[in-house]
N, C-alpha and C positions, 0 to 999 in steps of 0.2 A: 365616683373614682376613688375616693378615700376608703370607702367600704370594700371595694374590690382589692385594694392594696392590703387592708387588714386581713381579708380572707385569704389572700395569697400568702402572707406572712405566717398566718395560723397553720395552713396546710403544709407549708415548707418546714416550719418547726416541728410539726407532727411527724413528718416523713423523716426528718433528721433524728428525732428521738427514736422512732421504730427502728431505723437503720442502725443507730448506735448500739441497740440492744439486741440486734440479731445474733451476734456472736455468743452472747450469754444464753439466749433462747436455744440456739443450736447446740451449745455445750450442755445445757440442762437436758435436752431431749437425748442426746448422745450418751450421757452418763446414766440417764434413766434406762435406756435400752441395754446398756452394759451392766446394769445393777449396781451402779455406784450411787446409791440413793442419797447418801449424805452430801456428796458434791453437787448433785442435781438440786437438792434443797437449798444449798448455798447459792447456787446460781439463781434460782427463783427468788430467794430472799433478797439478793442484791438488786434484782430488777424492782421488787417491791419497795426496796429502800430508796430508790429513785423517784418515788411517787407515782409509779404507774401500777395500775391494777385493772383486772378484768375477771369476769366470771371463769373463763377458761383457764386463766393463770392460776386462780385459787383452786380450781378443779385439779390441775395438773399437780399442784403443790400438795393437795390432800392425797393424791395417788402416791406421791413420793413418800409422804409420812406413813401411809398405811403399809407400803411395801418395806419401810424401814422399821416396822413394829410399833409405831407410836399412834395408837388409836385415838388418844385425846386430841392431838394435833391434826390428824386426818379429819376427824369430825369437825373440828374448828374451821378448817379451810373449806370443806364441802358446804358448811352452813354459810360461810362467807360468799361462796359462789352462788348459792341460792338466794342470798340476801340481795345480790346484784341482779341475778336473773332467776326469778322464782320458777321459770319454766324450763330450767336446765335438767333434762331428764337423766343424763348420766350421773350428774352430781347427786340427784335424788335417789337414784338406784344405789349407788355406791355408798351413800350415807345410810340407808336402810341396812345394807349388808354389814357395814362396820358397827352399827348400833347393836346388832345381834350378837356380837362378839364381846360386848361389855360384861364386866362381872356383875354389876348392879342392874337388875331388871325392875325399874321402878314402874308401878302402875299409876299412870297420870290420873289425877282426880278431875273429873269433868268440871269445867268452869263456864259460866254462861253470861258473863258481863259483856257489855257492848264492845269494849276495847279488845277483849280476847277474840270475840267473833271477827272483828275487823282485822286483827293481826292474822288469824287463820285464813281469812279471804285474801290476804295479800300473797298467799302461797300460789294461788290460782290467778288472781287478777290484781295486779299492782295498782297503786294509787295513780300512777301516771296513765294507764289504760282507762280507768274510770274517769279520770279528769278529761282526758281527750274525748271520750264518749259523751260526757256531759256538755263539752264545748260544742260538739258537732250538732247535738240535739238543740242547743240554744241558737246556733246559727240557722239551722233549718226552721226553727219556730219563727225567727225574725223574717226569713224570706217568705214563710207562710203567711205571716200577717201582712206583709207588703203585697203579696199576691191576692190575698182575700179582700184587700181594699179596692182592688181593680175589678175583681169579678163579683164581690159581694156574696160569696157562698158561705153560709153559716157552718157547714161541716168542716171547711178549711180553718175557719177561726177556732172552732172547738178542738181540732186536731193540733193546731198551733199552740193552744193553751196547754193541752196535755204535754206537748213536747217541752214547753217552758217549765212546767211542773217537774218533769223528769229530768231535764237539764240541770235545774237548780238542785234537785235532790241528789243526782250523781256527783255534782260539784261539791256538795257538802259532805257526802260520804267520802269522797277522795281526800278532802282536807282533813276530816276526822281520822281516816285511816292512816294518813301520813303522820299525824300527831300521835297516834297510838303506837305506831311502829317506832317512831323516834324516841318516845317516852319509855318504851319497854326495852330494857337492857338485859341481855343474858350473856352467860359465859360458859366455857367448857373446862372441866377439870383435866388438867394435863399431867398431873403427878399420878404415879401408880396407885397411891392410896393417900387419902388425906383425912385428917381428924377434924371434925366440926365441933366448935366450942360455943358455950352459951354466951361468952363475951369476947371481945377482941383482946384476949389475954390467954396465953398458953396454960396459965395456972387456974383458969376458970373451969367449970364443969365440962367434961368431955360428953358430948350429946350422942354422936354416932360417928361412924366411918363411912366414907364414900370412895369410890374408885374411879380410875381413869375413864374419861369419856362421857361422864354424866353432864347433862346440860342443866344449868342453874339459872334461875332468875336473880339478877344482881339488884339489891334493894338500895344499898348505898356503900360507901367505902370510908374507912377511918385509918389514916396512917398506912400501916402495912398489912391491913386486914380488910376483908370484904364480906359484907352482911348478905347472906344469900337465902334463897328459898328453893327447896327441892321440888321435883315434879309431883310429890305426895303431900306438898304443903308444910314440910318441916322447915323451921327457921334456925339459922346459927351463923357462926363466924368461920372463915377460912382464911388462911394466909394468902396474900395476893399473888405470890410467885407460883402457887398451885393452880391457879385459874387464869384463863385468858378470855377477854372480852370479844364477843363476836362481831 
């Protein structure tokens, strides 16, 4: 009974929250259609400020920024949409289009570490899917062992052992994949152009310049500076207001 009450309250609060934000969503869609992209962005950002987020919300915001001529922010929100839903085809398609418009055309250096492979795998199969698959295999293996005890068929026992092995393997991969994704932090350059320095100091050596929309690996942060690595493995420091974490 208590469980039903909690479920009812949760659903009620969810409905109230969605209904409360319907005017903002309607306003954002209307302003986007009327090409008032700045106002549409404000509407969507207000919704995000209330703690609500979804892949579609990020996707719509990415569209607004793109139409407003802000490539960096559009890439940022397409990436956020894909982080929540790696299978979001529209976000992936638009992201590829926007990337082609960037000034900097980095050739990414191939990396073959296990973590990089797991992060790449997450684009197609998230750790949630792999974890569910592992759990299903373990459940079926348990049922197989119980069934094998009754009929005493060796093939069923061997099949159950294989499912146990695969179930444990997929569970470990899902755990490792989640850890790799959480540990890897990246950001998008939102400034039109940014100088990259050798140290977190504007008086240090100027290493190179990058432009809006480049996706950088974030190594660490120090006060108002961010230590970054470019797709071609160059390292340096950028001022934190010129980059946003994905």
